[in-house]
C-alpha positions, 0 to 999 in steps of 0.5 A: 939301229945298226944291223952290223955288229962286231962282237967279242966274247971273253973267256976267262979263268977268273981268280978268287979276288976282285983285284985279281979278276980285273987284272986277269980280264983287262988285257983280254978286253983290250985285245977285243977292242983292238980287234974292232969289237963294239960290244964285248961280253965277259962270263959269269963271275967276272970279278971273282969265283970262290965257293969257300964261304969264308974266302967268298965273304972276304972277297965280297963287296957292294957293286959301287965298291967292287974293284973289278966293276969300277975298273971295268966301267973305267975301261969301257969309257977309255976304250969307247965300247959297250961292255957286258959284265956277264956277272959280278958277285956283289952284295945284294943289299936286300934288307935282312938278307946277307946273301950276294947277288949274281948280277949282270951289268951293261956298261955304255961307252961313257962308263955308265951302267945302263942295265942290271939283271940279277940271276933268276934261277940259282943253281942247286944240284947234286951231280953224279960225280959227287959234286954238290952246289947250293948257290941259293945258300949264298946268292939271292935270286933276282925278281924280274927278267931284263931286256936292255937297249943297245944301238943294235937292238934289244939284248936279253940278259940271262946268266948260266943256269937260266939257259935251262928255262926256255920260257925266260928266253921266249919272253925276252924274244917276244919283248924285243930281244934280237940278242940274248946273253948267256954268260956262264961258269958251266960245270964240266960234266954238264957242260960237255953234255949239254952246253952247246945243245942248250944254246943252239936250242935257245937260239932256234926257239927265239930266232935270236943271236945267243952270245955265251961267254964262259969260264973254263978250266980248274979254278982256285977253289977247285971247281972245274968249268967247261969253257967253249964260249959260243956264238949261235945265230938265229937259225941255230947255226954256230957262228963262232966257237972256242974249242978249248977252256983256256982264256981268250977272245972270240970274235964275230961279225953279226948281221942283225937282219938275220933275226927278222929272216929267221922269225919270218921262216919259223914264226913260233914266237907268234904261235902261243896257245894255252893248254889244259894241264896234262891228265 
């Protein structure tokens, strides 16, 4: 296992169709690979972002037919890089359930999909600014956490709203995750207030690198996302941060030996205890 990793996060403002999504993200991935990245991560909704139900349904396809997924698999093979599609919105194929899956796909340098993860925690919320989101109306929640193997160690897979559930990240770290991916399309009000704080907390609690590529700006369906993609070290230190919501590439060199050092200094992962319910 190599202890040094050149990583790149892709920050996007994904359009509303998979073909347009591929055209948007491909040059950014090429830029990241040209800059030496070995592992490249894209945000949630890399293939398309569209809340309007009729337009979303028209853009939706199965994983093996999605233009962005197929194009990105071919691109990973062409460039010889590991690529995490932070998520693609695809048909879930669950019998009797017409909802989509919000699915992370880890692609190896041959273009093969080596791991899949469907988002566990769907985003149902009413915000103070009047915005309402009911992700469960259109997205089927996943059923299991997923730890993926890479040449640099275990990569825990999460998506966006999962960041608010510390136990998921803890379980991934205890299972062997040296890195945890948090691809997101975080809403602007909560992103401004909570995004960096939550990501740094998850890194400190797990002693893992947190890699959080994000969507940013105003999208075709009117939603606003925060951007500010972030890489956090296992001590909670910010290694790299985008200071805007524009599309771009965020590079960093990671020393994976820092994970063992952090966990030796703060051995919280080994200190589990069962408590009686509060009275």
